[in-house]
C-alpha positions, 0 to 999 in steps of 0.5 A: 500500500502506498502513501501518495500524500507527500506529492499532494502536500508537504511542509518541506519547502524544497520539495514540489507538491500538487498544492504548491504547483496549483498555487498562484505565485507571489508575483501574481498575488501581489499584482492581483492585490494591487489591481484590486486596490486600484479598482476600489480606489477608482470606484470610491472616488469615481462613482460619487463624482460621476453621479454628481456630474449627472445631477443625481439628487441626494447624498452620494455615499462612498462605495464599500467593498467585500471580497468574496468567492475563492479568494476569500475562502483561500481556495483559489488556484492558478488556471490549469489551461492557461489559454482557456482559464483564468483565476477569478477574483470577486470583489463586491461593491456595496451602496446603501439601499436608501441611495438606490431608492432615491431613483423612481424605479428599481430598474433605473437604480440598477442601470445607473449603478452599472453605468456609473461604475463602468464609466469610473473604471474606463480611464483606469483600464485604459491606463493599465491596458486592462479590458473592461467587460460589460457582457456579464449580467451579474457583475462588471468584469475587468481582465487584468492579465492573461491569467486573471480577472476581477469580477465586481458585483454591485449590491444595495445593502440595508442602511444600518449594515452599510453604516457598520460595514467593515472588513472585520465586522463582515468576517466575524458576523454571519447572516441568514440566507434568503428563503426564496428568490423574488419572482423574475417579473415583479412590478417595477416598484420599490415596494416589491423589494425587501428592504432588509435584504442584500440585493444584487444589481442585474443587467436584465432582472434589475435586482435579485436577492443575493448575499455572499457572506453566509457562504463564506461564514459557512465554509470558515466554520467547516474548516474551523471544525474539521481542519485545514485538510478540508480546505486542501481537499477542496483545492485538489477537487478544483484542480482536478475539475480544472484539468478535466473540464477546460470549460464549464464543469461543476462549480466551485461552490457545488464541489465545496457543498458536496465535499464538506458533509462527507469529509473525514480527516485523515492524519497526514494522509491527504490522499486518503481524505481525498479518496473518501470525498471523491468516492462519495461525490457520485452519490451526492450528485445523484441525490442533489446538492443544495446551497449550504446556506439556502436549501431551496437553491439547488446547485446540481440543477444549475449544472443541468442533467447532462452535466450532472451525469457527466460529473458522476461518471468522471468522479467515479472513474477518478475514485477508481484510479485514486484507490488503485494508486493507493493500493498499487505497488509501483510508485512510478506508475502511480505518478503517471496515473495522477498526472492523467487526473491532475495534469503535469502540475502533479509532481512526477517524483516516485521516490517520495511516495512511501510504502505503508502497512495496513496498520499505518493506514488504520492509524491514519484513518479518522477515529470512530466513536463507539456506543455510549453506555448511557445515551446523552442529549447532544446539540448540533450547530 
């Protein structure tokens, strides 16, 4: 039996591993951070100025920002197919609901928000040689390099939350998710919009309920309870997805939501922890996976029946290969197998694959609680 874990993750800096190979370089991270800072500064000054220049009535608040998505979850990977994929950074731009409602109709406010933000960003993009993309319904996209883009979704947030909004508070505080989405074709009246919810500006549907914060808190709570190995396993799944599906494929939130409930920590054995999750994914996909903070939102429905069927087959095959690799005896062959699953970023270093006994595998496996003599009441979070 082989221990492939050193090629997935190692603390030895001189030794390559999949986790370090899929990570963005320090130069790339610094460039993304600098671009994000420039975009925020541009919108903070540009949106109020453009609104005033266009005779907008009322006080024009300064936008506030909240990083979301894989950059916030610390699960972002470098693209596997450079010519096709890019690192995706999501940075939400927030204004108070009272600002939005100063317009006569919601549709006017959403369009105004998009126009003001895009006009503010145009000079910055020209100056840096970035491409401003206006064809995304739910955000403004800025292509900052061949390997990365920044998406800027635009939100209207309840005034009291806007007043207290800061990075520290948002990271520490969780909010309930929406129980149901608004109807797509509501009357164009502010009375149709819930004043106590975060609303996302949409190019077609004007405003839709959407709050990214509960998902971030959910994942942080999962990692806090189950350990950093869960975050690494999610990154392996995304790396596998990116290699197997150069375009489309299961979404990152679907992979996170499907993996977290079945994850079991395996001490110093990321390969075994990954195998446990991958073996469970086909059945999870068959049963359907929901947004972890909104059970009414099906993530598998988003993928569609053909996409789900394809993903089930691909993950079944992956589970067979990974299981065979762990049970194999030829380390060189194992490296070849893993490179077919992850691409050339998986290190071909068979000498670092360890041979372990069944007993060592049992020790690495998560402890299973035995029955209690007297049942006790428990509480689940």
